[in-house]
C-alpha positions, 0 to 999 in steps of 0.5 A: 295769161291775157289778164296778167299781161293786160294788167301789167301792160296798163301798169308799165305804160303809166308814166307816173308809176314809180317802180314799174320794173320792180312790180313787173319782176314781182308779178311775172315771178309768180307765173309758172313757166314750163316748156309745153309746146315741144315740136309745135313751137315756132322754129323762129324764136321771135315775137317781133312779127305775127304771134300765135298763142295756144291756150288750153283750159283744163277742168281738174274737178275732184271726182266726187266718188272718191275725192281723187283728182281727175287724172285724165285732165281733159282739154275742155277749152282750146283757143288760138290767140292770133296777134298781127305783126302790128301788135295792136289787136288780138283775135280769139279762135276756138277749136271745137273740142269734138273736131275729128282729127288725126292725132300723130304718134307721140313716143314721149307718152307711148301713144301710137297715133290714131283718129279721134276728137281733138280733145283726146290728144291731151290725155293721150299725151299725158300718159306714161309720166309725160304729165301736163306738158306731154298732154299739151305738147301732143295737143299742140302737135295735133293742132299744128298738123290740122291747121299748119299753125306754129306757136310762139307761146302757149298756156295751160289755164286751170278752171279752178285757178281762174275761179280764184281770179274771178273771186279776187275781182269780186265777180265779173259783169257779163251779159248772158245772151241766152237762157242757160241751165246748169247741169252741175249745180242745183239744190233740193227742197231744203236748199242743199247742194245737189247735182241736178242731172245725171249724166248718161250716154244719152245726155243729161237726165233730170234728178227728181226734186232738184232745181238747177241753177238757171242763168237768165238773159240780161246784163248782170254781176256773176259771183266767181262760182256762177261765172265758172259754172255758166261758162262750163255749160254746153249740154243743154244749149241749143248750139252745144259746144259752140255756145260754150265757146262763145260764152268762154270768149265773152268771159275772157274779154269781160274779165280782162276789161274788169281787171284793167279797170280803175277799180282794180288799178287804183286799189293796191290790195285788190291789184295784188290779189288779182295778179297773184291769183292770175299768175297761179291760174296758169302755166306759161310757155314763153318760147324762151322769151322773157315775160317782160319782153312779151309785155312790152311787145303787146303794150298796145292791146286792150280789151276793146281790141279783141275780136272773137271768131266762131269756128264753123260759123258757130253752127253744127257740122256734125258727122257720126264716126265710129258711133260718136258724134263728131265735128268736121271743120268746114272749108271756111273754117280752114280758110280761117286757120289759113288767115291766122297762119298768113296774118290776114285776119282783117281780110277774113273778118271783112269777108265773113262778118257773121263769123264774129261773136258778139260781146257780153258787155 
């Protein structure tokens, strides 16, 4: 969503560009729209003041056993984007997927409520025909109950669709900040693809004779499949899901920077591919406000104005509950969410500079 808005913002702010309104209408029409937030939506339908967006990444990979889609649609990435009332900056805050929370009852899917990891809210809301909108709605309600934050808009981003976006860009430039071993992609002695690890309850177990894909530290150009594989990894990282959150935030910023660069904007063919791929990668709940109004409201935000925050300071705050390793949000994390809710993020960042994640580019 940030990529679509970012590219269109650059286009419509170029005074010399003829027909910007026609281009705007063409590409915004390609964005899927759906009511996702339900009762978690901000009751005051406006984007004139502070804005909070909920972004949920789902990984609809094909089950290799029978080629059937993964019907659980787990929420692998959960991010809150806060835009202050000045509309000149954006803050990305990841919600740890293992956060132990209370999930409210949800009659739409027949879910009776309970306590679990926060990413369980999506499949809990998905059932009984409620679908992705139901999953998103229950997840949004759960996060609202946890943080007190209401949302002006939200989006579901399909990782497979995002891969198509990166392919349209011709790959993405990133600086890998730590050695990262893939548990998903490897090859055997004959160079044939094979899963390098068996995933067990005790963690990944190496498959004999299979060499995993490894991403070494340093700035480099990643192909679409490499970029998506890199930001999926968490099992073998020292800081687990916090490392993955950091890499995904860096990835979003890198893609936004590349998509708004001259190599895309000055090439009509590539621009068309990028915008169409981006539009197809997401489903957007605009809160009933036109996408054109969203674009013009956020016209002053660029990739350099994105600040990425590390929930729990990027370190584990684990507790075993009902035999599962879960994450407990620290008091400072709750202060972070309070700063989002009260639009006081600059003060929080000034008080906690070590909670700001570094860039990848």
